N, C-alpha and C positions, 0 to 999 in steps of 0.2 A: 584817308590816304588813297591816292589813285593807284590803279593796277600796275603802272610802270614802276612806281616807287616801291610798291609791295614786292614786285618781282626782284628788284635790285637788292632789297634788304633781306629777303627770304631765300634767294637763290632758286626759287621756283619760277619757271618761265611763264610769261603771260599766256601762252597757249595752254599750259597745264592749268593755270588759274581759271581760265575760261571753261576748261573741261570740268574742273571741280564745280564750277557754278552750274553747268548744264546738268550735272548729276545730282545737284542739290547737296553736295558734300560740304562745300564752303561757299555760301552765298553772301555777297557783300551786303552789309546792313543798309546802305543808302546809295543814292544816285545824285550826281551833281545836277545843276540846272541844265547842263548840256546833255544829260543822260549817261554820263560816264560812271562806271562802277567806283564806289567809294567804300573802302574797308575800314572798319573800326578796330580798336585795339583787341577786342574780343575775337573778331574775325581773324586777325593775324595770329593770335594764340592758337586758334583752331587749325590754321594752316600748318603751324609748327607741330601740332599734335598729329595731324595727318602724315606729315613727313616722317615723324618719329616712328609711327606705327608701320609705315611702309618699309622701314629698315628691318623690321621683324619678319617681312615676307607676307604681310596681310594684303589681301586684295582691297581695292577701293570700296567694293560692296561691303566687305567685312569691317573695314574701318568706319564706314557710315553707321553700321549697326553698333559698333563699340561706342562711338561718340554720342549716339542718339539714345542709347539705352543704358543708363547708369547702373541698372541692376544686372547687366549682362556679365556673367562670371568668365574670367579670362582662362581658367585652367583647362577647360576642354579644348578651346580653340588653340591655345599655346601647345597643348599636347599633340594636336593634329599637325600643327606646323612643324614641330620637332620631328615627328614621324615622316612627314613628307620630305623634309630637308635631309634626313638620314637616307631615304630612298634615292633622292637625287644625288647625294654624295656617293652612294654605292654605284650608281650608274656612271658618274663621272670617273670614279676610281677604275671601274672596269674599262671604260674607254681609254683612260691614260695607260693602263696596263697593256692593252692591245697596241696602242700607238708605239709604246716603248719596245714591245716585242718585235713589231715590224721594223722599227728603226734600227734595232740592234742587229737584225739579220742583213742589213745593208742590201735591200732588194735591188736587182738591176732593172726591173720593170714592173708594170702593174700586174703581170701574170704571176710574178713571184709574190707580190703583195697578196693577191687573192689566194694563192696556195697557202701562205702562212695563216691568213684569216681562217681558211677552212680547217687547218690543223688545230688552231686555237679553239674553234667551235667543237672539234672532236674532243679536245682535252676538257672542255667544259660540259660535256654530255653527262646527264644523270645516269647513263648506263655504263657500268664498269667495263664491259666488253668493248664498247665503242671507244672509251678512253684508251684502253690498252691497244686497240687497233690503230688509233691515231699515233701513238708513240712508236709502234713497231712497223708502221707502213714503210715500204722500201724507199719511197720518195720523201719521207719525213725529214725535214730540216728545221726542226723547231729550235729557236734560239735558246741558249742555256738559261737565261733569266726566266723565260716562260716555263721551261721544264722544271726549274727549281721551285718556282711558285706553285706549280701543279703538284709537285711531290710533297711540299710542306703541308698541303691541305688534303692529301690523298690518304684515305683510310683503308681502301682495298689493298690487301697484301700483294696480289698479283700485279695490279696496276703500279703500285709503288715499286715493285721489283723491276718492272719494265722501265719506269722512269729513272731509277738509279742506273740501270744498264745504259740508257741513252745519255745520261749526264756524264757517266764515266768516259764516254766517247766524244763528248762535246769538245770543240776545239779551243774554247776560251770562256772565261767568265763563270765557269761552273762553281768553283770554290767560293768566289766572292758573292755569288747569288745565294748560295746555301748558308754562308756564314751568318747572314742576317737572321736566319731561323733560330740560331742559338741564343738570340736575345729575346725570343718570344716569351710571354708569360705562360703560354700553353706548353706544358711539359711534353705532350704528344708531338708537337711541332719540333721541339728541341731534339727529341729522340730521332725523328725522321731525318733531321738535318745531320745529326751525328752519324747515323748509319750511312747516309749518302756520302758524307765527307770522308768516311773511312775507305771508300772505294775510289776516291779521286786522288791522283798523284800529288796535286798541289794543295791539298786540304790540310796539311800539317799544322800550319799556324793557327787556324781556327780550332783544330782538334786540341792543340796544346792549351788553349784557353778553356776548352770544354772540360779539362781535367778537374777544374774547380767548380763545375756545375753542381747545384744543390741536389740534383736527381742522380741517384746511383747508376741507373741504366745509361744515362748520357755519359757519365764518367767511364763506365765499362767499355762502351763502344769506342770512346776516344783512346783509352789505354791500350786496348788490344790492337788497334790500328797503329798507334804511335810506337808501341813496343815492337811490333812486327817490322817497323821501319828503322829500328835501332835507336829510338829516342829514349834515353834513360829517365826522363822526367815521368815516364809512365809507371815506374817501378812501384811507388807506394800504392797506387790504385790496383795494380796487378796483385800485389801481396794481399791487399784487403779482399780482393775477389776470392783468393784461396781461403782466407780465414772465414769469409761469409758463406762459402760453398756455392757461389754463383759463377758459372763458367770457369770453375776452378781448374779443370784439366787444360782448357785453352790458355788460361793465364799462366799455368805452370810451364807449358811449352814455350810460350813467348818469353818468360823469364829465363828459361834455359838457353834460348837463343841469344838473349842479351848478355847472359853470363859468359858466353864464349869469349867475349872481350875481357882480357885480364884486368883492365882498368875498372870494369863494372862488376866483375865477379865478387870482389870483397864486399862491395856495397850491397849487392843483392843478398849475399849470404848473411850479412849483418842484419838486414831487414827481416829475413826469415827467422834468424835466431831470436830476435826480439819478440817475435810473435809466438815462438815455441813455448813461451811462458804463459800463454793464454789460459784462462780458467776452463774453457770448454774443451773436453777431450776430443770431440768430433773435429773441432778446428785444428787441434794439434795433429790429429791423424791425417787430415788433408795436407797439412804442411809437410809432414814426414813423407807422404806419398809424392809430394812435389820435389823433394830434395834430389832424387836421382837425375833430374833434368839439369842440375848444376854440373860444372866440371868435377870429376871424381874426387879430387883432393878436398875441395870445399864441401862437397856432399858428405864425404866420409866423416869429417870432423863433427858435423851437425847430427849425423845419424848415430854416432857413438854416444853423443849426449842424450839424444832422444831415446836410446835403448835403455836408459835408466829411468824413463818416465814412470810416474806412479800409476798410470793407467796401463793395465796389462796388454790391452789391444794395441795401444800406441807403442809400448815397449817391444812387443813381439814383432810388429810390423817394421819398426826401425831396425831391429836386429837382423831380420831377414833381408832387408834392403842393404844393410851394412855389408852382409856377406856377398850380396850380388855386386855391390860397387867394388869391394876388395877384389873380387874375381876379375872385374873389368880392369882394375889397376894392374893386377898380376899379368893379365893378357897383354897389356901395353908394354910392361917391363920385359916380358919374354920376347915380344916382337922386336924390341930394341936390341936385346942381347943377340938375337939371331942375326939381326942386320949387321 
């Protein structure tokens, strides 16, 4: 088969076929009377083998070695190709990230582009102080997606705090950029995302989803932030925080704030009442200590029940708090009478 027909059937250009011949990679077996290259069936199979190996990223020199040495083991070469491809993809992802960051800032000119690139370099510095300086620089106008990505990978507490501060002041896209972090398999990334979303006004939708996160810390960040904003779906997690003794004082204060709404007060009181049957006296004690945060009438009913607790410490604490709440109620009644 002549070179033109081989090119047509194989999809490999005649120029490339001549190049293969010059390299000794695929040499036609014969020549016509006129001196034209003539390929055998075996030659054509070798061409297809070359093209197949090229799709794996092998160089022509590597392909020649593979085809000419039947004892050549593929594992090492394939492993090298995988590592090189991963490095190339990392470089491409980094480039794509920078391009998107520049695009999202809508630069008015190339000076603005250069300024953003300089800030991105600062955020990528191995030095924590340099990263923090880049975030807090007076002229820093880092796009929210770039800030969010930097925050989700930031392990230094001071730099992370600066990034959250900057994100809370970003004009748009902050919540959407951070919400992606809640889908990460890395629990540290999800925690950083939840902490940052808690400080962003429009992060409520993402935080509501985070209440079901398998990690308790993520759930707690979400619950405290949502409860502080009056979202009742945070109640179960807040109650669990008191039972578990993690940020229980903060959780009690937020529950108390939620309970000021009469429509929520009964639900919160009921949730706390259910947990007062817990087997752990320490958990019951924490629940009793949280009750005065509720409206007095709801708190008094539960405190009277807890004053009969089998654990002496729980009972004494409930009785003391009961008297305190009764005094608060008496003060309110006296004030109403005087009015």
